[in-house]
N, C-alpha and C positions, 0 to 999 in steps of 0.2 A: 290739498294734502291731508293725509290722515295721520293722526298721532295716537298710537296705542300706548296706554299706560297700565302697568300692572305692578303689584307690590307683593313682597314677601315679608310677613310679620308686620305689616303696616296697612292701615286703612287709608285709601286715597280720598282725601278731603277735597272739597271744592277749591280751596286756596292752593293746594298743591297742584291740582289739575290746571288751574288758571295760570299759575307760575310757569309750569312746563310748556303749556300751549303758547303763552306770550313769548317766551324765549326762543322757541323753535320755529314759530311762525315768522319771526324776523329773519332767521336763517333761510327759510323756505322762499322768501322774496328774492334772495340773491341767487338761489339755485332752483329754478322753476321745474326742473326735471325730477326733483324729489317727489316720490309718490307717497311713501309711508316712512314714519319714524317710529321705532319701537323702543320704549323705555321701561326699565325694570328697576324698581326702588327696593332696596334691601335695608332693613334696620337691624343693627347689632348693638350690643351695649357700647355706648360712647362713640358710635360710628354710624353715619348715614351714607349709603352708597347708591350710586345711580349709574346704570349701564345703558348706553344709547346705541342703537344699531340702525343702519339704513343702507339701502342700495343706491349707488350713484354711478352712472355711466359704466355699468358692467362689473363693478366690484363692490364688495360688502365693506362698509366702513363702520367700525365699532370703537367707541370711546368709553372710558370709565372715569368716574370722579367720586371722591369721598370727602367727607368733612364732618365736623361735630354738629353742624346744622344742615338740614336738608336743602334749604334755599341757597346756601353757598355752594353746595355740591351741584345743584341744578345750574347755577351760573357758570361754574367751572366746566361742567360737561358741555354747555352750550359753546363756550370759548374753544374747547378742544375739538368739538365737532366742526365748527367753522374753520379752524386751522387745518383739520384733516381734509375737509372738502376743498379748501383752497389748494392744498398740496396735490390732491387728485386732479383738480382742474388744470394745474400747472403741468403735470405729467402728460395729460392729454394734449395740451397746447404744444408742448415740446415735441411730441410724436408727430403732430400735425405739421410742424415747421421743419422737421428733419429732412435734410437734403440727401438724396440718393445719388451715388456715383455709379456710372455705367463703366464696367470693366471691359476693356477691349481684349479679345482673345489673341493668342499668339499667331494663329492662322491669319487673322485679319491684318495684323501688323506686318507679316511676311509678304502678304499679297500686295502691299503698297510699295 
């Protein structure tokens, strides 16, 4: 899995990079079909923001988290992404187990 990290108004240090990679590699173990995760870090006064986007089973999943510290925002984004992926996986499983009913036409019923 490939993790793309970019930043607005912030330099991506090795510590930030390791933190993001460790959090999202744990998620990738549970969802092996994830190919890439893109993360954008934005620093504003008194606010650290992280936006994470990925494609999973035909849909784009995006989560945002913010906090006063960047590492807490990373942890929050990881939790939100895991919840969003679990929700998408549940939707796909529900569609898989949906039962279809065959409607009988009136002509068929009259013929009997």
